[in-house]
C-alpha positions as CSV (number, residue, x, y, z in Angstrom):
1,M,0.0,0.0,0.0
2,E,1.3,3.4,-0.9
3,Q,2.1,5.8,2.0
4,S,-0.6,8.2,0.8
5,E,-3.2,5.4,0.9
6,M,-2.3,4.1,4.4
7,R,-4.3,4.9,7.5
8,P,-2.5,7.4,9.7
9,Y,-1.0,6.4,13.0
10,K,-3.3,6.9,16.0
11,L,-1.9,8.3,19.2
12,Y,-3.8,7.7,22.4
13,G,-3.0,10.1,25.1
14,M,-4.0,13.6,26.3
15,P,-2.3,17.1,26.2
16,A,-1.8,17.1,30.0
17,S,0.0,13.7,29.8
18,L,3.7,14.0,30.4
19,Y,4.7,10.9,28.5
20,T,2.3,11.6,25.6
21,G,4.2,14.9,25.1
22,K,7.4,13.0,24.2
23,V,5.7,11.0,21.4
24,R,3.5,13.9,20.1
25,S,6.6,16.0,19.7
26,Y,8.4,13.3,17.8
27,L,5.5,12.6,15.4
28,R,5.2,16.3,14.7
29,K,8.9,16.9,14.3
30,Q,9.2,14.0,11.8
31,T,6.0,15.0,10.0
32,I,4.6,11.5,10.5
33,P,0.9,11.5,9.6
34,H,-1.1,10.8,12.7
35,I,-4.3,11.6,14.6
36,E,-4.8,11.9,18.3
37,A,-7.5,9.8,20.0
38,A,-9.0,10.2,23.4
39,M,-7.8,8.0,26.2
40,G,-11.2,8.5,27.7
41,S,-13.1,6.9,24.9
42,A,-15.0,3.7,25.2
43,H,-12.8,2.3,22.4
44,F,-9.6,2.9,24.3
45,R,-11.1,1.5,27.5
46,D,-12.8,-1.6,25.9
47,T,-10.3,-2.5,23.1
48,I,-6.9,-0.9,23.6
49,V,-6.5,-1.3,27.4
50,P,-7.2,-5.1,27.3
51,R,-4.7,-5.6,24.5
52,I,-2.0,-3.6,26.4
53,G,-2.8,-5.1,29.7
54,R,-3.0,-1.9,31.7
55,F,-4.5,1.6,31.6
56,I,-1.5,3.6,30.4
57,V,-0.5,6.2,27.8
58,P,0.9,6.9,25.3
59,V,-0.2,4.1,23.1
60,L,0.4,4.3,19.3
61,E,-1.7,2.3,16.9
62,T,0.0,1.6,13.6
63,P,-1.7,1.7,10.2
64,E,-1.6,-2.1,10.4
65,G,-3.4,-2.2,13.7
66,D,-0.4,-3.1,15.9
67,L,0.0,-1.4,19.3
68,I,3.2,0.1,20.7
69,Q,3.2,1.4,24.3
70,D,5.9,3.7,25.7
71,G,7.6,6.7,24.3
72,A,11.1,5.3,24.0
73,A,9.7,2.1,22.3
74,I,7.6,4.3,19.9
75,I,10.6,6.3,18.9
76,D,12.6,3.1,18.4
77,H,9.9,1.8,16.1
78,F,10.4,4.7,13.7
79,E,14.2,5.0,14.1
80,T,14.8,1.3,13.2
81,R,12.9,1.7,10.0
82,G,15.3,4.5,8.9
83,E,12.6,6.5,7.2
84,V,12.4,9.7,9.4
85,P,13.9,12.9,8.1
86,L,15.5,13.9,11.5
87,S,17.0,10.9,13.2
88,V,17.5,11.2,16.9
89,Q,20.7,9.1,16.8
90,P,24.0,11.0,16.7
91,Q,26.9,9.2,15.1
92,T,29.6,10.2,17.6
93,P,30.2,8.6,21.0
94,R,29.8,11.4,23.5
95,H,26.7,12.7,21.7
96,Q,25.1,9.3,21.8
97,M,25.8,8.9,25.5
98,V,24.6,12.4,26.4
99,S,21.4,11.9,24.4
100,R,20.6,8.7,26.4
101,I,21.4,10.5,29.7
102,F,18.9,13.2,29.0
103,E,16.3,10.7,27.8
104,L,16.5,9.3,31.3
105,F,16.8,12.5,33.2
106,G,14.2,14.4,31.1
107,G,11.5,11.9,31.5
108,E,12.3,10.8,35.1
109,G,14.5,13.4,36.7
110,L,12.1,16.4,36.4
111,L,9.1,14.7,37.9
112,R,9.4,16.5,41.2
113,P,9.0,20.0,39.8
114,A,6.5,18.7,37.2
115,M,4.2,17.2,39.9
116,H,4.8,20.0,42.5
117,Y,4.0,22.8,40.1
118,R,0.9,21.0,38.8
119,W,-0.7,19.9,42.1
120,N,0.4,22.3,44.8
121,F,-0.9,25.6,43.3
122,P,-4.7,25.1,43.1
123,D,-5.5,28.8,43.0
124,E,-3.6,29.2,39.7
125,N,-4.0,25.7,38.2
126,E,-7.2,24.0,39.3
127,R,-9.7,25.5,36.9
128,F,-7.5,24.7,34.0
129,L,-6.8,21.2,35.2
130,R,-10.4,20.4,35.9
131,F,-11.3,21.4,32.3
132,E,-8.3,19.4,30.9
133,F,-8.8,16.2,32.8
134,G,-12.6,16.2,32.7
135,R,-12.8,16.7,28.9
136,H,-10.0,14.2,28.0
137,L,-10.7,11.5,30.6
138,A,-14.5,11.6,30.3
139,P,-15.4,13.3,27.1
140,E,-18.9,11.8,27.0
141,A,-19.8,12.6,30.6
142,D,-21.8,15.6,31.8
143,A,-20.3,18.3,34.0
144,N,-20.9,16.4,37.2
145,G,-19.4,13.3,35.8
146,Q,-16.3,15.1,34.5
147,A,-15.9,16.8,37.9
148,A,-16.0,13.4,39.6
149,V,-13.4,12.0,37.2
150,F,-11.1,14.9,37.9
151,D,-11.4,14.6,41.7
152,F,-10.6,10.9,41.4
153,A,-7.6,11.4,39.1
154,A,-6.3,14.4,41.1
155,G,-6.4,12.3,44.3
156,R,-4.3,9.6,42.6
157,M,-1.9,12.0,41.1
158,K,-1.4,13.9,44.4
159,H,-0.6,10.7,46.1
160,A,1.8,9.8,43.2
161,A,3.6,13.1,43.7
162,T,4.5,12.0,47.3
163,L,6.1,8.9,45.8
164,F,8.5,11.1,43.9
165,G,9.4,13.0,47.1
166,V,7.0,16.0,46.6
167,V,6.2,16.6,50.3
168,P,5.7,20.0,52.1
169,E,9.3,20.0,53.6
170,S,10.8,19.6,50.1
171,F,8.6,22.2,48.3
172,A,11.0,25.1,48.6
173,T,14.0,23.0,47.6
174,I,12.2,21.7,44.6
175,E,11.5,25.2,43.5
176,A,15.1,26.3,44.0
177,S,16.4,23.2,42.1
178,Y,14.0,23.8,39.2
179,A,15.0,27.5,39.0
180,E,18.6,26.4,38.8
181,F,17.7,24.0,36.0
182,L,15.8,26.7,34.1
183,A,18.8,29.0,34.3
184,L,21.2,26.4,33.0
185,F,19.0,25.1,30.3
186,G,18.0,28.6,29.3
187,A,21.6,29.5,28.8
188,H,22.0,26.5,26.6
189,C,18.8,27.2,24.6
190,A,19.9,30.8,24.0
191,A,23.0,29.5,22.3
192,Y,21.8,26.3,20.5
193,P,18.4,25.3,19.0
194,Y,18.5,21.8,20.6
195,L,20.4,19.9,23.2
196,L,23.2,18.7,20.8
197,G,23.1,21.3,18.1
198,D,20.8,21.9,15.1
199,Q,18.4,19.0,15.4
200,P,16.8,17.1,18.3
201,S,18.2,14.0,19.9
202,R,16.5,11.4,22.2
203,G,17.6,13.8,25.0
204,D,15.4,16.6,23.7
205,Y,12.4,14.2,23.5
206,G,13.1,13.1,27.1
207,L,13.1,16.7,28.2
208,I,10.0,17.8,26.3
209,A,7.8,15.4,28.3
210,P,7.7,17.3,31.6
211,L,8.7,20.7,30.1
212,F,5.7,20.8,27.8
213,A,2.8,18.8,29.4
214,H,3.2,20.1,32.9
215,L,5.7,23.0,33.1
216,A,4.8,24.9,29.9
217,R,1.0,24.3,29.9
218,D,-0.2,24.5,33.5
219,P,-0.7,28.1,34.4
220,K,1.6,28.5,37.3
221,P,4.8,27.0,35.9
222,A,4.0,28.2,32.4
223,D,4.1,31.8,33.6
224,L,7.3,31.1,35.6
225,M,9.0,29.6,32.5
226,R,8.0,32.5,30.2
227,R,9.1,35.1,32.7
228,T,12.4,33.6,33.9
229,A,13.5,31.3,31.0
230,P,12.2,32.6,27.7
231,A,14.7,30.6,25.7
232,V,13.3,27.4,27.3
233,A,9.8,28.5,26.4
234,R,10.9,29.0,22.8
235,W,12.6,25.6,22.8
236,V,9.3,24.1,23.9
237,E,7.5,25.8,21.0
238,R,10.3,24.6,18.7
239,M,9.9,21.0,19.9
240,N,6.2,21.0,19.1
241,A,6.7,22.3,15.6
242,S,7.2,20.3,12.4
243,G,10.6,20.5,11.0
244,L,13.5,22.3,12.7
245,D,11.9,25.7,13.4
246,H,15.2,27.4,14.3
247,A,15.2,30.4,11.9
248,E,16.4,32.8,14.6
249,F,19.7,30.9,14.7
250,L,21.0,32.3,11.4
251,N,23.8,29.8,10.9
252,A,21.8,26.7,12.0
253,K,21.3,24.0,9.4
254,E,20.7,20.4,10.2
255,G,22.7,17.9,12.3
256,F,24.5,17.7,15.6
257,L,27.4,19.7,16.8
258,P,30.6,19.0,14.8
259,G,33.5,17.1,16.3
260,D,31.4,15.4,19.0
261,A,31.6,18.7,20.8
262,I,30.1,19.2,24.3
263,P,29.9,23.0,24.9
264,P,30.3,24.6,28.3
265,T,26.5,25.1,28.7
266,L,26.0,21.4,28.3
267,I,28.8,20.5,30.7
268,A,27.0,22.7,33.2
269,L,23.7,20.8,32.6
270,L,25.4,17.5,33.0
271,R,26.9,18.6,36.3
272,Y,23.4,19.6,37.4
273,V,22.2,16.1,36.5
274,A,24.9,14.6,38.7
275,E,24.0,16.8,41.6
276,D,20.2,16.5,41.3
277,Y,19.6,13.0,40.0
278,L,22.6,10.7,40.3
279,G,21.7,9.8,43.9
280,E,18.1,9.1,42.9
281,I,18.9,6.6,40.2
282,E,21.4,5.0,42.5
283,A,18.7,4.6,45.1
284,H,16.5,2.9,42.5
285,V,19.2,0.5,41.4
286,T,20.2,-0.4,45.0
287,A,16.6,-1.1,45.9
288,L,16.0,-3.2,42.8
289,N,19.1,-5.3,43.5
290,E,17.8,-5.9,47.0
291,Y,14.5,-6.9,45.6
292,L,16.1,-9.3,43.2
293,A,18.2,-10.8,46.0
294,A,15.1,-11.5,48.0
295,Q,12.6,-12.6,45.3
296,P,12.9,-15.6,43.0
297,V,12.4,-14.4,39.5
298,N,13.0,-15.8,36.0
299,A,13.9,-14.4,32.7
300,G,10.6,-13.4,31.0
301,D,8.7,-12.8,34.2
302,V,6.6,-9.6,34.1
303,I,8.1,-7.3,36.6
304,G,5.9,-7.0,39.6
305,G,3.8,-9.9,38.5
306,K,1.4,-7.9,36.4
307,P,1.8,-5.1,33.8
308,S,-0.2,-2.6,35.9
309,K,2.3,-2.8,38.8
310,R,4.9,-0.2,37.9
311,M,6.4,0.4,41.3
312,L,8.4,-2.2,43.4
313,G,8.5,-0.9,47.0
314,E,10.1,2.3,48.3
315,A,13.6,3.6,49.0
316,A,15.1,6.4,51.1
317,L,16.7,9.2,49.1
318,A,19.1,11.8,50.4
319,W,18.4,14.8,48.2
320,R,19.7,18.3,48.7
321,G,19.5,18.1,52.5
322,H,16.3,16.1,52.7
323,T,15.7,12.4,53.3
324,L,12.8,11.5,51.1
325,K,10.8,8.3,50.8
326,I,10.4,7.6,47.1
327,G,8.8,4.8,45.0
328,V,11.1,2.5,43.1
329,F,10.4,2.2,39.4
330,P,12.1,-0.4,37.3
331,Y,11.4,1.5,34.1
332,R,14.1,4.0,35.2
333,A,16.6,1.2,35.4
334,W,15.7,0.1,31.9
335,L,16.4,3.6,30.6
336,L,19.7,3.6,32.4
337,Q,20.5,0.2,30.9
338,R,19.9,1.6,27.5
339,M,22.6,4.3,28.1
340,Q,25.0,1.7,29.5
341,D,24.5,-0.6,26.5
342,E,25.3,2.4,24.2
343,V,28.6,3.1,26.0
344,D,29.4,-0.6,26.4
345,G,29.4,-0.8,22.6
346,F,32.2,1.8,22.3
347,A,35.8,0.8,22.0
348,G,39.2,2.4,22.1
349,A,39.3,6.2,21.8
350,D,35.5,6.5,21.6
351,R,35.0,4.7,24.9
352,A,37.8,6.7,26.5
353,S,36.3,10.0,25.4
354,A,32.8,9.1,26.7
355,L,34.1,7.9,30.0
356,A,36.3,11.0,30.4
357,L,33.2,13.2,29.9
358,L,31.4,11.2,32.7
359,E,34.3,11.8,35.0
360,E,34.5,15.5,34.2
361,T,30.8,16.0,35.0
362,G,30.6,13.8,38.1
363,L,28.5,11.1,36.4
364,S,31.0,8.3,36.2
365,R,28.9,6.2,38.7
366,L,26.3,5.9,36.0
367,M,28.3,3.1,34.3
368,R,28.7,1.2,37.6
369,L,25.0,1.2,38.6
370,R,24.0,-2.2,37.2
371,L,21.2,-4.5,38.1
372,S,22.0,-8.1,38.9
373,R,19.4,-9.0,36.2
374,R,18.7,-7.2,32.9
375,I,15.4,-5.6,32.2
376,D,13.7,-6.3,28.8
377,R,10.4,-5.3,27.2
378,A,8.0,-7.8,25.8
379,N,4.3,-7.4,24.9
380,N,4.5,-3.7,25.8
381,C,5.6,-4.1,29.4
382,E,8.9,-4.5,31.3
383,V,10.0,-8.1,32.0
384,W,13.0,-9.5,33.8
385,G,15.9,-10.5,31.5
386,E,19.0,-12.7,32.0
387,Q,21.2,-12.4,35.1
388,Q,24.3,-10.3,34.7
389,S,27.3,-9.4,36.7
390,G,27.3,-6.0,38.4
């Protein structure tokens, strides 16, 4: 069937969904024909959810009727076909590694500010959120039904925020940490259209997830971003446009920075990741290894026993002067494993260059944080893989 005759891809999600934002940005940027479908529809509930095995977005339905769940997996689907105009995969070692680091940090390391700024400013946000959640989660319900759906969803999400360490004693620190991030990323976005130069990498798509859906759309953080980090706000616009959309960078063309370069603004961002997130991913890996030591599992077992169980216990996290109780999410270890696999494939000078960058930025421990068993994905969920040495 000719491309013009094929059905478009169908993306199930919602504008307020953090992880849907990653996929929407990619589909738009690559000019992939698609339509968005409501996750609150009867079709999604009665047909898509049973096939996936859990109520989760994003889900992409292909023209052939296959389903792909998870933003990273959806991007992989298109990248392996080699048909996109702006591949996310750099060809040089440090860029490949940095792209993977920010895929992890973007989607998982900015959850505290994303959840804090969404749920802890009701005077500024609640009217907007009630409209968003009601219309998208229950499009066929009346006003009372949509209000009830929002109240239920908000209760669940506010509880989820505490599992990321968003508690009253951490609020001020979250705000200070996010302000630091905005300043650093804003300096980078003022100098470069994207994380690694003139076109987006996986790292950009990781970052757009929280920076669009929560932090550039919800009224409170959207105002903060526009006032204090206009270059970041412009990057968010750029990431949601088709094509490169970087006309204000007069010498920008297409591609990544030449010579595998890592500019000072990106060095500063990597050091921020080391300070803000390295301890957190280490806490996850440690807790998961303790779980594996105590629980008999086999390769191929669905992690947690069922696809809907995304969290395996809790861990203590020492973060910026606080001791936080956080949920442990195997998905994060899978994203870390993807970065490690990338670097493990380097040899000689390429590997030395990548490891030297980790050492320079305080991130060298990332390569040592290994699970005793790999994580794989099968049938759109995470499963345990083969045992491995640490």
